[in-house]
Biopython code that builds the backbone (N, CA, C, O; Angstrom):
import numpy as np
from Bio.PDB.StructureBuilder import StructureBuilder

atoms = [
    (1, "MET", "N", (-22.627, -51.771, -11.979)),
    (1, "MET", "CA", (-22.367, -50.643, -12.993)),
    (1, "MET", "C", (-20.899, -50.397, -12.789)),
    (1, "MET", "O", (-20.392, -49.927, -11.771)),
    (2, "GLU", "N", (-20.222, -50.808, -13.986)),
    (2, "GLU", "CA", (-18.771, -50.798, -13.959)),
    (2, "GLU", "C", (-18.405, -49.204, -14.276)),
    (2, "GLU", "O", (-19.056, -48.437, -14.985)),
    (3, "GLY", "N", (-17.285, -48.950, -13.609)),
    (3, "GLY", "CA", (-16.685, -47.619, -13.960)),
    (3, "GLY", "C", (-17.165, -46.411, -13.116)),
    (3, "GLY", "O", (-16.554, -45.343, -13.090)),
    (4, "ILE", "N", (-18.329, -46.665, -12.414)),
    (4, "ILE", "CA", (-18.961, -45.518, -11.643)),
    (4, "ILE", "C", (-18.615, -45.675, -10.160)),
    (4, "ILE", "O", (-19.048, -46.658, -9.560)),
    (5, "PRO", "N", (-17.916, -44.832, -9.580)),
    (5, "PRO", "CA", (-17.489, -44.922, -8.214)),
    (5, "PRO", "C", (-18.762, -44.826, -7.283)),
    (5, "PRO", "O", (-19.581, -43.936, -7.510)),
    (6, "VAL", "N", (-18.942, -45.652, -6.312)),
    (6, "VAL", "CA", (-20.043, -45.741, -5.436)),
    (6, "VAL", "C", (-19.513, -45.395, -4.148)),
    (6, "VAL", "O", (-18.503, -45.941, -3.705)),
    (7, "ILE", "N", (-20.238, -44.391, -3.446)),
    (7, "ILE", "CA", (-19.963, -44.140, -2.021)),
    (7, "ILE", "C", (-21.233, -44.503, -1.281)),
    (7, "ILE", "O", (-22.301, -43.976, -1.593)),
    (8, "ALA", "N", (-21.130, -45.450, -0.246)),
    (8, "ALA", "CA", (-22.414, -45.947, 0.353)),
    (8, "ALA", "C", (-21.897, -46.121, 1.894)),
    (8, "ALA", "O", (-20.764, -46.411, 2.280)),
    (9, "ILE", "N", (-23.097, -45.850, 2.671)),
    (9, "ILE", "CA", (-22.888, -46.163, 4.172)),
    (9, "ILE", "C", (-23.218, -47.631, 4.361)),
    (9, "ILE", "O", (-24.326, -48.072, 4.059)),
    (10, "CYS", "N", (-22.279, -48.364, 4.849)),
    (10, "CYS", "CA", (-22.426, -49.826, 5.034)),
    (10, "CYS", "C", (-22.597, -50.231, 6.670)),
    (10, "CYS", "O", (-21.742, -50.038, 7.534)),
    (11, "ASP", "N", (-23.809, -50.789, 6.846)),
    (11, "ASP", "CA", (-23.984, -51.368, 8.143)),
    (11, "ASP", "C", (-23.569, -52.770, 8.168)),
    (11, "ASP", "O", (-23.070, -53.330, 7.191)),
    (12, "THR", "N", (-23.797, -53.367, 9.371)),
    (12, "THR", "CA", (-23.411, -54.760, 9.362)),
    (12, "THR", "C", (-24.177, -55.718, 8.391)),
    (12, "THR", "O", (-23.667, -56.772, 8.012)),
    (13, "ASP", "N", (-25.373, -55.324, 8.020)),
    (13, "ASP", "CA", (-26.008, -56.100, 7.061)),
    (13, "ASP", "C", (-25.842, -55.803, 5.578)),
    (13, "ASP", "O", (-26.606, -56.175, 4.687)),
    (14, "THR", "N", (-24.765, -55.099, 5.445)),
    (14, "THR", "CA", (-24.535, -54.647, 4.014)),
    (14, "THR", "C", (-23.229, -55.445, 3.508)),
    (14, "THR", "O", (-22.354, -55.697, 4.336)),
    (15, "ASN", "N", (-23.080, -55.839, 2.197)),
    (15, "ASN", "CA", (-22.058, -56.440, 1.612)),
    (15, "ASN", "C", (-21.281, -55.419, 0.836)),
    (15, "ASN", "O", (-21.709, -55.057, -0.260)),
    (16, "PRO", "N", (-20.172, -54.931, 1.326)),
    (16, "PRO", "CA", (-19.373, -53.861, 0.738)),
    (16, "PRO", "C", (-18.464, -54.035, -0.330)),
    (16, "PRO", "O", (-17.652, -53.170, -0.657)),
    (17, "ASP", "N", (-18.604, -55.331, -0.980)),
    (17, "ASP", "CA", (-17.722, -55.908, -1.976)),
    (17, "ASP", "C", (-17.815, -54.967, -3.337)),
    (17, "ASP", "O", (-16.843, -54.746, -4.060)),
    (18, "LYS", "N", (-19.081, -54.477, -3.552)),
    (18, "LYS", "CA", (-19.081, -53.766, -4.855)),
    (18, "LYS", "C", (-19.261, -52.389, -4.588)),
    (18, "LYS", "O", (-19.798, -51.684, -5.442)),
    (19, "ILE", "N", (-18.852, -51.884, -3.437)),
    (19, "ILE", "CA", (-18.915, -50.501, -3.128)),
    (19, "ILE", "C", (-17.511, -49.717, -3.171)),
    (19, "ILE", "O", (-16.699, -50.065, -2.314)),
    (20, "THR", "N", (-17.185, -48.858, -3.926)),
    (20, "THR", "CA", (-15.771, -48.353, -4.198)),
    (20, "THR", "C", (-15.446, -47.626, -2.897)),
    (20, "THR", "O", (-14.318, -47.871, -2.469)),
    (21, "TYR", "N", (-16.271, -46.689, -2.093)),
    (21, "TYR", "CA", (-15.835, -46.020, -0.962)),
    (21, "TYR", "C", (-16.836, -46.359, 0.081)),
    (21, "TYR", "O", (-17.844, -45.665, 0.214)),
    (22, "PRO", "N", (-16.608, -47.365, 0.803)),
    (22, "PRO", "CA", (-17.666, -47.838, 1.735)),
    (22, "PRO", "C", (-17.392, -46.957, 3.166)),
    (22, "PRO", "O", (-16.280, -46.723, 3.639)),
    (23, "ILE", "N", (-18.510, -46.595, 3.646)),
    (23, "ILE", "CA", (-18.418, -45.753, 5.008)),
    (23, "ILE", "C", (-19.094, -46.592, 6.178)),
    (23, "ILE", "O", (-20.296, -46.596, 6.445)),
    (24, "PRO", "N", (-18.215, -47.212, 6.741)),
    (24, "PRO", "CA", (-18.800, -47.989, 7.911)),
    (24, "PRO", "C", (-19.609, -47.232, 9.004)),
    (24, "PRO", "O", (-18.949, -46.559, 9.796)),
    (25, "ALA", "N", (-20.893, -47.263, 9.132)),
    (25, "ALA", "CA", (-21.745, -46.445, 9.953)),
    (25, "ALA", "C", (-23.129, -47.162, 10.133)),
    (25, "ALA", "O", (-23.473, -48.119, 9.439)),
    (26, "ASN", "N", (-23.903, -46.598, 11.148)),
    (26, "ASN", "CA", (-25.210, -47.128, 11.267)),
    (26, "ASN", "C", (-26.140, -46.366, 10.329)),
    (26, "ASN", "O", (-26.488, -45.212, 10.577)),
    (27, "ASP", "N", (-26.559, -47.075, 9.182)),
    (27, "ASP", "CA", (-27.528, -46.336, 8.154)),
    (27, "ASP", "C", (-28.858, -46.014, 8.749)),
    (27, "ASP", "O", (-29.585, -45.199, 8.181)),
    (28, "ASP", "N", (-29.197, -46.556, 9.775)),
    (28, "ASP", "CA", (-30.710, -46.577, 10.390)),
    (28, "ASP", "C", (-30.781, -45.270, 11.131)),
    (28, "ASP", "O", (-31.883, -44.726, 11.211)),
    (29, "ALA", "N", (-29.768, -44.726, 11.663)),
    (29, "ALA", "CA", (-29.633, -43.593, 12.602)),
    (29, "ALA", "C", (-29.746, -42.171, 11.948)),
    (29, "ALA", "O", (-28.758, -41.782, 11.325)),
    (30, "ALA", "N", (-30.699, -41.461, 12.015)),
    (30, "ALA", "CA", (-30.664, -40.148, 11.254)),
    (30, "ALA", "C", (-29.565, -39.280, 11.473)),
    (30, "ALA", "O", (-29.111, -38.573, 10.574)),
    (31, "LYS", "N", (-29.087, -39.304, 12.711)),
    (31, "LYS", "CA", (-28.085, -38.407, 13.307)),
    (31, "LYS", "C", (-26.763, -38.743, 12.595)),
    (31, "LYS", "O", (-26.001, -37.879, 12.161)),
    (32, "ALA", "N", (-26.538, -40.158, 12.506)),
    (32, "ALA", "CA", (-25.317, -40.621, 11.875)),
    (32, "ALA", "C", (-25.286, -40.256, 10.261)),
    (32, "ALA", "O", (-24.274, -39.851, 9.690)),
    (33, "VAL", "N", (-26.451, -40.449, 9.682)),
    (33, "VAL", "CA", (-26.440, -40.068, 8.199)),
    (33, "VAL", "C", (-26.250, -38.576, 8.134)),
    (33, "VAL", "O", (-25.440, -38.143, 7.314)),
    (34, "GLU", "N", (-26.887, -37.770, 8.885)),
    (34, "GLU", "CA", (-26.728, -36.360, 8.893)),
    (34, "GLU", "C", (-25.305, -35.986, 9.032)),
    (34, "GLU", "O", (-24.782, -35.167, 8.276)),
    (35, "LEU", "N", (-24.669, -36.581, 9.996)),
    (35, "LEU", "CA", (-23.116, -36.144, 10.228)),
    (35, "LEU", "C", (-22.278, -36.535, 9.088)),
    (35, "LEU", "O", (-21.313, -35.834, 8.781)),
    (36, "ILE", "N", (-22.595, -37.685, 8.386)),
    (36, "ILE", "CA", (-21.705, -38.129, 7.224)),
    (36, "ILE", "C", (-22.099, -37.188, 6.191)),
    (36, "ILE", "O", (-21.175, -36.696, 5.543)),
    (37, "LEU", "N", (-23.394, -36.807, 5.882)),
    (37, "LEU", "CA", (-23.561, -35.903, 4.694)),
    (37, "LEU", "C", (-22.905, -34.562, 4.894)),
    (37, "LEU", "O", (-22.380, -33.988, 3.940)),
    (38, "GLN", "N", (-22.917, -34.062, 6.069)),
    (38, "GLN", "CA", (-22.337, -32.889, 6.342)),
    (38, "GLN", "C", (-20.760, -32.791, 6.033)),
    (38, "GLN", "O", (-20.156, -31.838, 5.542)),
    (39, "ALA", "N", (-20.252, -34.048, 6.459)),
    (39, "ALA", "CA", (-18.821, -34.138, 6.180)),
    (39, "ALA", "C", (-18.531, -34.199, 4.726)),
    (39, "ALA", "O", (-17.520, -33.654, 4.284)),
    (40, "LEU", "N", (-19.338, -34.813, 3.984)),
    (40, "LEU", "CA", (-19.153, -35.128, 2.700)),
    (40, "LEU", "C", (-19.396, -33.808, 1.868)),
    (40, "LEU", "O", (-18.748, -33.618, 0.839)),
    (41, "VAL", "N", (-20.330, -32.898, 2.314)),
    (41, "VAL", "CA", (-20.694, -31.797, 1.603)),
    (41, "VAL", "C", (-19.483, -30.698, 1.965)),
    (41, "VAL", "O", (-19.252, -29.747, 1.218)),
    (42, "SER", "N", (-18.900, -30.888, 2.932)),
    (42, "SER", "CA", (-17.784, -29.778, 3.293)),
    (42, "SER", "C", (-16.496, -30.245, 2.741)),
    (42, "SER", "O", (-15.509, -29.557, 3.004)),
    (43, "LEU", "N", (-16.361, -31.202, 2.086)),
    (43, "LEU", "CA", (-15.159, -31.696, 1.421)),
    (43, "LEU", "C", (-14.768, -30.674, 0.306)),
    (43, "LEU", "O", (-15.679, -30.102, -0.293)),
    (44, "PRO", "N", (-13.563, -30.432, 0.016)),
    (44, "PRO", "CA", (-13.197, -29.496, -0.928)),
    (44, "PRO", "C", (-13.238, -30.251, -2.243)),
    (44, "PRO", "O", (-12.815, -31.404, -2.314)),
    (45, "THR", "N", (-13.762, -29.587, -3.318)),
    (45, "THR", "CA", (-13.877, -30.012, -4.553)),
    (45, "THR", "C", (-13.116, -29.462, -5.582)),
    (45, "THR", "O", (-12.507, -28.422, -5.334)),
    (46, "LYS", "N", (-13.021, -30.038, -6.858)),
    (46, "LYS", "CA", (-12.112, -29.389, -7.991)),
    (46, "LYS", "C", (-12.985, -28.578, -8.660)),
    (46, "LYS", "O", (-12.446, -27.936, -9.561)),
    (47, "GLU", "N", (-14.300, -28.374, -8.498)),
    (47, "GLU", "CA", (-15.038, -27.393, -9.272)),
    (47, "GLU", "C", (-14.753, -26.126, -8.794)),
    (47, "GLU", "O", (-14.474, -25.976, -7.604)),
    (48, "LYS", "N", (-14.794, -24.962, -9.758)),
    (48, "LYS", "CA", (-14.389, -23.717, -9.385)),
    (48, "LYS", "C", (-15.899, -23.059, -9.197)),
    (48, "LYS", "O", (-16.928, -23.410, -9.774)),
    (49, "LYS", "N", (-15.732, -22.022, -8.239)),
    (49, "LYS", "CA", (-16.901, -21.381, -7.806)),
    (49, "LYS", "C", (-17.257, -20.326, -8.958)),
    (49, "LYS", "O", (-16.338, -19.855, -9.627)),
    (50, "ALA", "N", (-18.599, -19.950, -9.195)),
    (50, "ALA", "CA", (-18.975, -18.989, -10.272)),
    (50, "ALA", "C", (-18.458, -17.590, -9.662)),
    (50, "ALA", "O", (-18.517, -17.281, -8.472)),
    (51, "PRO", "N", (-18.001, -16.896, -10.586)),
    (51, "PRO", "CA", (-17.440, -15.589, -10.315)),
    (51, "PRO", "C", (-18.546, -14.705, -9.874)),
    (51, "PRO", "O", (-19.641, -14.725, -10.437)),
    (52, "VAL", "N", (-18.255, -13.879, -8.809)),
    (52, "VAL", "CA", (-19.222, -12.836, -8.402)),
    (52, "VAL", "C", (-19.043, -11.563, -9.106)),
    (52, "VAL", "O", (-17.952, -11.055, -9.368)),
    (53, "ALA", "N", (-20.263, -11.058, -9.408)),
    (53, "ALA", "CA", (-20.179, -9.666, -10.098)),
    (53, "ALA", "C", (-19.775, -8.649, -9.185)),
    (53, "ALA", "O", (-20.176, -8.569, -8.024)),
    (54, "GLU", "N", (-18.877, -7.785, -9.799)),
    (54, "GLU", "CA", (-18.168, -6.742, -9.039)),
    (54, "GLU", "C", (-19.261, -5.695, -8.330)),
    (54, "GLU", "O", (-19.219, -5.273, -7.175)),
    (55, "ASP", "N", (-20.133, -5.435, -9.238)),
    (55, "ASP", "CA", (-21.259, -4.330, -8.871)),
    (55, "ASP", "C", (-22.264, -4.910, -7.862)),
    (55, "ASP", "O", (-23.186, -4.216, -7.434)),
    (56, "VAL", "N", (-22.086, -6.162, -7.493)),
    (56, "VAL", "CA", (-23.139, -6.715, -6.405)),
    (56, "VAL", "C", (-22.720, -6.481, -5.038)),
    (56, "VAL", "O", (-21.676, -7.001, -4.645)),
    (57, "GLU", "N", (-23.438, -5.738, -4.251)),
    (57, "GLU", "CA", (-23.031, -5.545, -2.949)),
    (57, "GLU", "C", (-23.714, -6.726, -1.973)),
    (57, "GLU", "O", (-24.862, -7.166, -2.043)),
    (58, "GLU", "N", (-22.766, -7.054, -1.148)),
    (58, "GLU", "CA", (-23.493, -8.037, -0.112)),
    (58, "GLU", "C", (-24.174, -7.456, 1.041)),
    (58, "GLU", "O", (-23.717, -6.529, 1.710)),
    (59, "LYS", "N", (-25.426, -8.117, 1.268)),
    (59, "LYS", "CA", (-26.254, -7.567, 2.318)),
    (59, "LYS", "C", (-25.461, -7.751, 3.596)),
    (59, "LYS", "O", (-24.774, -8.764, 3.735)),
    (60, "PRO", "N", (-25.521, -6.839, 4.516)),
    (60, "PRO", "CA", (-25.008, -6.898, 5.924)),
    (60, "PRO", "C", (-25.632, -7.969, 6.667)),
    (60, "PRO", "O", (-26.848, -8.158, 6.629)),
    (61, "LYS", "N", (-24.835, -8.672, 7.338)),
    (61, "LYS", "CA", (-25.389, -9.860, 8.112)),
    (61, "LYS", "C", (-26.147, -9.372, 9.290)),
    (61, "LYS", "O", (-25.690, -8.406, 9.901)),
    (62, "LYS", "N", (-27.205, -9.902, 9.664)),
    (62, "LYS", "CA", (-28.008, -9.601, 10.833)),
    (62, "LYS", "C", (-27.387, -10.259, 12.198)),
    (62, "LYS", "O", (-27.209, -11.471, 12.316)),
    (63, "THR", "N", (-27.086, -9.308, 13.201)),
    (63, "THR", "CA", (-26.456, -9.847, 14.238)),
    (63, "THR", "C", (-27.612, -10.331, 15.259)),
    (63, "THR", "O", (-28.534, -9.554, 15.505)),
    (64, "ALA", "N", (-27.570, -11.504, 15.804)),
    (64, "ALA", "CA", (-28.497, -11.908, 16.852)),
    (64, "ALA", "C", (-28.493, -11.225, 18.203)),
    (64, "ALA", "O", (-27.426, -11.042, 18.789)),
    (65, "LYS", "N", (-29.457, -10.907, 18.631)),
    (65, "LYS", "CA", (-29.688, -10.002, 19.926)),
    (65, "LYS", "C", (-29.258, -11.051, 21.160)),
    (65, "LYS", "O", (-29.741, -12.182, 21.223)),
    (66, "PRO", "N", (-28.444, -10.620, 21.980)),
    (66, "PRO", "CA", (-27.993, -11.467, 23.168)),
    (66, "PRO", "C", (-29.234, -11.780, 23.864)),
    (66, "PRO", "O", (-30.092, -10.916, 24.044)),
    (67, "LYS", "N", (-29.362, -12.995, 24.266)),
    (67, "LYS", "CA", (-30.512, -13.444, 25.115)),
    (67, "LYS", "C", (-30.263, -13.397, 26.551)),
    (67, "LYS", "O", (-29.234, -13.893, 27.011)),
    (68, "ALA", "N", (-31.100, -12.855, 27.261)),
    (68, "ALA", "CA", (-31.019, -12.691, 28.725)),
    (68, "ALA", "C", (-31.121, -14.102, 29.383)),
    (68, "ALA", "O", (-32.009, -14.882, 29.035)),
    (69, "ASP", "N", (-30.206, -14.418, 30.333)),
    (69, "ASP", "CA", (-30.342, -15.594, 30.968)),
    (69, "ASP", "C", (-31.368, -15.458, 32.089)),
    (69, "ASP", "O", (-31.871, -14.389, 32.437)),
    (70, "LYS", "N", (-31.654, -16.793, 32.677)),
    (70, "LYS", "CA", (-32.891, -16.755, 33.556)),
    (70, "LYS", "C", (-32.460, -15.925, 34.855)),
    (70, "LYS", "O", (-33.287, -15.263, 35.482)),
    (71, "VAL", "N", (-31.170, -15.999, 35.202)),
    (71, "VAL", "CA", (-30.961, -15.069, 36.443)),
    (71, "VAL", "C", (-31.158, -13.532, 36.263)),
    (71, "VAL", "O", (-31.654, -12.797, 37.117)),
    (72, "THR", "N", (-30.674, -13.120, 34.960)),
    (72, "THR", "CA", (-30.880, -11.623, 34.620)),
    (72, "THR", "C", (-32.385, -11.352, 34.505)),
    (72, "THR", "O", (-32.791, -10.234, 34.822)),
    (73, "LYS", "N", (-33.287, -12.333, 34.057)),
    (73, "LYS", "CA", (-34.654, -12.050, 34.008)),
    (73, "LYS", "C", (-35.226, -11.903, 35.332)),
    (73, "LYS", "O", (-35.947, -10.948, 35.621)),
    (74, "LYS", "N", (-34.910, -12.861, 36.172)),
    (74, "LYS", "CA", (-35.327, -12.656, 37.573)),
    (74, "LYS", "C", (-34.878, -11.592, 38.365)),
    (74, "LYS", "O", (-35.630, -11.247, 39.276)),
    (75, "VAL", "N", (-33.727, -10.944, 38.208)),
    (75, "VAL", "CA", (-33.170, -9.755, 38.910)),
    (75, "VAL", "C", (-33.970, -8.718, 38.308)),
    (75, "VAL", "O", (-34.360, -7.858, 39.098)),
    (76, "ALA", "N", (-34.320, -8.587, 37.064)),
    (76, "ALA", "CA", (-34.961, -7.511, 36.385)),
    (76, "ALA", "C", (-36.470, -7.589, 36.959)),
    (76, "ALA", "O", (-37.009, -6.535, 37.296)),
    (77, "LYS", "N", (-37.104, -8.709, 37.068)),
    (77, "LYS", "CA", (-38.477, -8.776, 37.589)),
    (77, "LYS", "C", (-38.431, -8.367, 39.117)),
    (77, "LYS", "O", (-39.416, -7.789, 39.574)),
    (78, "THR", "N", (-37.360, -8.629, 39.925)),
    (78, "THR", "CA", (-37.354, -8.281, 41.167)),
    (78, "THR", "C", (-37.283, -6.828, 41.489)),
    (78, "THR", "O", (-37.872, -6.257, 42.408)),
    (79, "GLU", "N", (-36.349, -6.227, 40.462)),
    (79, "GLU", "CA", (-35.994, -4.638, 40.643)),
    (79, "GLU", "C", (-37.290, -3.889, 40.193)),
    (79, "GLU", "O", (-37.568, -2.790, 40.673)),
    (80, "LEU", "N", (-38.093, -4.518, 39.243)),
    (80, "LEU", "CA", (-39.348, -3.944, 38.826)),
    (80, "LEU", "C", (-40.381, -3.965, 39.902)),
    (80, "LEU", "O", (-41.121, -3.001, 40.098)),
    (81, "LYS", "N", (-40.433, -5.143, 40.647)),
    (81, "LYS", "CA", (-41.326, -5.222, 41.760)),
    (81, "LYS", "C", (-41.090, -4.126, 42.742)),
    (81, "LYS", "O", (-42.014, -3.422, 43.151)),
    (82, "LYS", "N", (-39.672, -3.961, 43.174)),
    (82, "LYS", "CA", (-39.371, -3.010, 44.181)),
    (82, "LYS", "C", (-39.701, -1.766, 43.774)),
    (82, "LYS", "O", (-40.156, -0.990, 44.614)),
    (83, "THR", "N", (-39.545, -1.375, 42.505)),
    (83, "THR", "CA", (-39.818, 0.078, 42.028)),
    (83, "THR", "C", (-41.308, 0.337, 42.094)),
    (83, "THR", "O", (-41.708, 1.359, 42.652)),
    (84, "VAL", "N", (-42.172, -0.548, 41.545)),
    (84, "VAL", "CA", (-43.662, -0.504, 41.768)),
    (84, "VAL", "C", (-43.931, -0.259, 43.291)),
    (84, "VAL", "O", (-44.667, 0.674, 43.611)),
    (85, "LYS", "N", (-43.372, -1.048, 44.225)),
    (85, "LYS", "CA", (-43.846, -0.802, 45.485)),
    (85, "LYS", "C", (-43.561, 0.470, 46.083)),
    (85, "LYS", "O", (-44.362, 1.010, 46.847)),
    (86, "LYS", "N", (-42.312, 1.036, 45.730)),
    (86, "LYS", "CA", (-41.833, 2.298, 46.206)),
    (86, "LYS", "C", (-42.611, 3.321, 45.752)),
    (86, "LYS", "O", (-42.641, 4.318, 46.472)),
    (87, "LYS", "N", (-43.349, 3.335, 44.586)),
    (87, "LYS", "CA", (-44.226, 4.301, 44.059)),
    (87, "LYS", "C", (-45.456, 4.307, 44.704)),
    (87, "LYS", "O", (-45.982, 5.406, 44.882)),
    (88, "LYS", "N", (-46.112, 3.147, 45.151)),
    (88, "LYS", "CA", (-47.276, 3.074, 45.928)),
    (88, "LYS", "C", (-47.152, 3.950, 47.248)),
    (88, "LYS", "O", (-48.088, 4.000, 48.046)),
]
sb = StructureBuilder()
sb.init_structure("model")
sb.init_model(0)
sb.init_chain("A")
sb.init_seg("    ")
for serial, (resi, resn, name, xyz) in enumerate(atoms, 1):
    if name == "N":
        sb.init_residue(resn, " ", resi, " ")
    sb.init_atom(name, np.array(xyz, "f"), 0.0, 1.0, " ", f" {name:<3s}", serial, name[0])
structure = sb.get_structure()
């Protein structure tokens, strides 16, 4: 196809002669393909973003609750056991 730029992941078994923008990488590894796609999606584009209506309010982002680590949980269990023993 003449005139259409082609971006492709080229492994060692690929002929890159007809590819406009070859990306040398392992095309069989899902992690490699995922990394390349993330990089391509995050590239700046010439397209303009759709304008956001002024009367639309953004929803507040939910903040994640901090997770207690194993040490904190163990200390809490120990303190709870001590409290229960004292009450008996």
